[in-house]
C-alpha positions in Angstrom: 0.0 0.0 0.0 1.3 3.4 -0.9 1.9 6.1 1.8 -1.1 8.0 0.5 -3.3 4.9 0.7 -2.2 4.3 4.3 -3.0 7.9 5.2 -6.5 7.5 3.7 -6.9 4.2 5.5 -6.0 5.8 8.8 -8.3 8.8 8.2 -11.2 6.5 7.5 -10.4 4.4 10.6 -10.4 7.6 12.7 -13.7 8.7 11.2 -15.4 5.4 11.9 -14.0 5.4 15.5 -15.4 8.9 16.1 -18.7 7.9 14.6 -19.0 4.8 16.7 -17.5 6.1 20.0 -18.4 9.8 19.7 -21.9 9.5 21.2 -20.6 7.3 24.1 -18.0 10.0 24.9 -20.2 13.0 24.3 -23.1 11.8 26.5 -20.8 12.3 29.5 -20.1 16.0 28.6 -22.2 18.3 30.7 -22.7 20.7 27.7 -25.0 18.1 26.1 -27.2 17.5 29.1 -30.9 17.7 28.3 -32.1 21.1 29.5 -35.3 21.5 27.5 -38.0 19.2 26.0 -40.2 20.5 23.1 -43.6 18.9 22.3 -45.1 18.7 18.8 -48.5 17.2 18.1 -49.8 17.1 21.7 -53.4 18.3 21.8 -55.2 16.2 24.4 -52.6 14.7 26.6 -51.2 16.6 29.6 -47.7 17.8 28.6 -46.3 16.8 32.0 -47.6 13.2 31.4 -45.8 13.0 28.0 -42.5 14.3 29.3 -42.8 12.2 32.4 -43.1 9.1 30.3 -39.5 9.5 29.1 -38.2 8.9 32.7 -35.3 11.3 32.0 -32.6 11.2 34.7 -30.7 14.2 36.0 -27.8 13.4 33.8 -29.8 12.6 30.6 -27.9 13.6 27.4 -29.1 14.4 23.9 -26.6 11.7 22.8 -28.5 8.9 24.7 -30.2 6.3 22.6 -33.4 7.7 21.3 -35.1 4.4 20.5 -36.0 3.5 24.1 -37.4 7.0 24.6 -39.6 6.7 21.6 -40.8 3.3 22.8 -41.7 4.7 26.1 -43.8 7.4 24.4 -45.6 4.8 22.2 -46.5 2.8 25.3 -48.2 5.8 26.8 -52.0 5.4 26.4 -53.3 7.9 23.9 -50.2 8.0 21.7 -50.3 6.2 18.4 -46.8 6.9 17.3 -43.8 9.0 18.4 -40.2 9.9 17.5 -37.5 11.8 19.3 -35.3 14.4 17.5 -32.1 15.9 18.9 -31.5 19.6 18.8 -28.0 20.5 20.0 -26.7 21.3 22.4 -29.4 20.3 25.0 -32.9 20.0 23.5 -35.1 16.9 22.8 -38.0 17.4 20.4 -40.8 15.0 20.9 -43.0 14.5 17.8 -46.1 12.5 18.6 -49.3 11.5 16.9 -52.2 11.1 19.3 -55.0 8.6 18.9 -58.1 10.4 17.7 -60.9 10.9 20.3 -64.4 10.3 19.0 -66.9 11.5 21.7 -67.5 12.8 25.1 -69.6 10.6 27.4 -71.2 11.8 30.6 -70.2 10.1 33.8 -72.6 8.3 36.1 -75.3 10.4 37.7 -74.4 13.3 35.3 -70.7 13.3 36.4 -67.7 14.7 34.6 -67.4 14.1 30.9 -65.1 11.3 29.7 -63.3 11.2 26.3 -63.8 7.9 24.5 -62.4 6.3 21.3 -64.3 4.6 18.5 -64.9 1.5 20.6 -66.3 3.4 23.5 -63.1 2.9 25.6 -62.1 5.8 28.0 -59.0 7.8 26.8 -56.6 9.5 29.1 -57.4 12.9 27.7 -58.4 16.0 29.7 -61.7 17.3 28.2 -60.5 20.8 28.8 -57.6 20.4 26.3 -59.3 20.8 22.9 -61.9 18.1 23.4 -65.0 20.3 24.1 -65.8 20.4 20.4 -66.4 16.6 20.3 -70.0 15.4 20.1 -71.6 14.3 23.4 -72.8 10.7 23.2 -75.5 9.6 25.6 -73.4 6.5 26.5 -70.3 4.7 25.6 -72.3 2.1 23.7 -69.9 0.7 21.2 -72.4 0.8 18.3 -73.3 4.4 19.0 -69.7 5.6 19.3 -68.8 3.4 16.3 -71.3 5.3 14.1 -69.6 8.5 15.2 -66.2 7.1 14.4 -67.5 6.0 10.9 -68.8 9.5 10.2 -65.5 11.0 11.5 -63.6 8.9 8.9 -65.9 9.1 5.9 -67.2 12.7 6.2 -65.2 14.9 8.7 -67.3 18.0 7.8 -70.5 16.2 8.8 -68.8 14.8 11.9 -67.8 18.3 13.1 -71.4 19.5 12.8 -72.6 16.7 15.2 -73.3 18.1 18.7 -75.0 15.1 20.3 -75.8 11.4 19.6 -78.1 8.8 21.2 -79.7 5.5 20.5 -83.5 5.1 20.3 -84.3 1.4 19.9 -82.6 0.4 16.6 -82.0 4.0 15.5 -79.0 6.2 16.0 -80.0 9.8 16.3 -77.3 12.4 15.4 -78.1 16.0 16.4 -76.7 18.5 13.9 -77.4 21.7 15.6 -81.1 22.4 14.8 -81.2 19.4 12.4 -81.2 15.7 12.9 -79.8 12.7 11.0 -81.3 9.2 11.6 -79.3 6.1 10.7 -79.3 2.5 11.7 -76.9 1.0 14.1 -75.1 -0.9 11.3 -74.9 2.0 8.9 -72.2 1.7 6.3 -69.9 4.3 4.6 -72.0 4.3 1.4 -75.0 5.7 3.4 -72.9 8.4 5.0 -71.6 9.4 1.5 -75.2 9.5 0.2 -76.2 11.7 3.1 -73.4 14.1 2.2 -74.6 14.3 -1.4 -78.2 14.9 -0.4 -77.2 17.6 2.1 -75.0 19.3 -0.4 -77.8 19.3 -3.0 -80.3 20.7 -0.5 -78.0 23.5 0.4 -77.2 24.3 -3.3 -81.0 24.5 -3.9 -81.6 26.6 -0.8 -84.0 24.0 0.5 -84.4 24.1 4.3 -85.0 20.9 6.3 -85.0 19.7 9.8 -84.3 16.0 9.4 -82.6 13.5 7.1 -83.8 9.9 7.6 -81.3 7.4 6.1 -82.6 4.3 7.7 -84.2 2.9 4.5 -82.4 1.0 1.8 -81.7 3.0 -1.3 -83.4 6.3 -0.2 -83.0 9.2 2.2 -86.2 10.9 3.4 -86.0 14.6 3.8 -88.3 16.1 6.4 -88.9 19.8 6.3 -90.3 22.0 9.0 -93.9 20.9 8.2 -92.7 17.3 8.9 -93.9 16.3 5.5 -91.7 13.8 3.8 -90.5 14.8 0.3 
């Protein structure tokens, strides 16, 4: 090997050593201690709970392995995914994706509202943190909340207009402000899309209505203020 080749080999070896050993050495340097944690994507969870899930010690460094930190965040109820980004010299940036809440459900005897997911399971979200705009479901009945979750996925605009939901026998009643939408417990996405088309057509034609009844196969009944079906 020529002298120049040896020099290049040595330089590459040093570069690899620094790359492999650098983080191990630098994590013991006080300049790189974690002094700040930034949160991105946190809407419903309490920030202290998210930061606490990291279990950062007093000597935590930005050079510490980030994979265990991300795993701890993903194990926190309410977080669907997370990643940790370093910002030198002493900042960790937590980028999380929270699971979407679907409804608020009153507690027993009219107690405090609880945030639930699409299966009616309680979520560890504080209703005061952005959740008041969620529809209020009469109960955590999985079919009732499941209908809300379906509308949320298929027609977000319609979902955002829902203020309350309840079940009456085999009918799910969705309150849309001063209007109502009636669907079956097993309503499918095609019905929700049809409702969207009918509502859009009625608005375009400036036709007022108080209720859309989508419980019947192949048709949607429009009820106006006179309660006469058209």
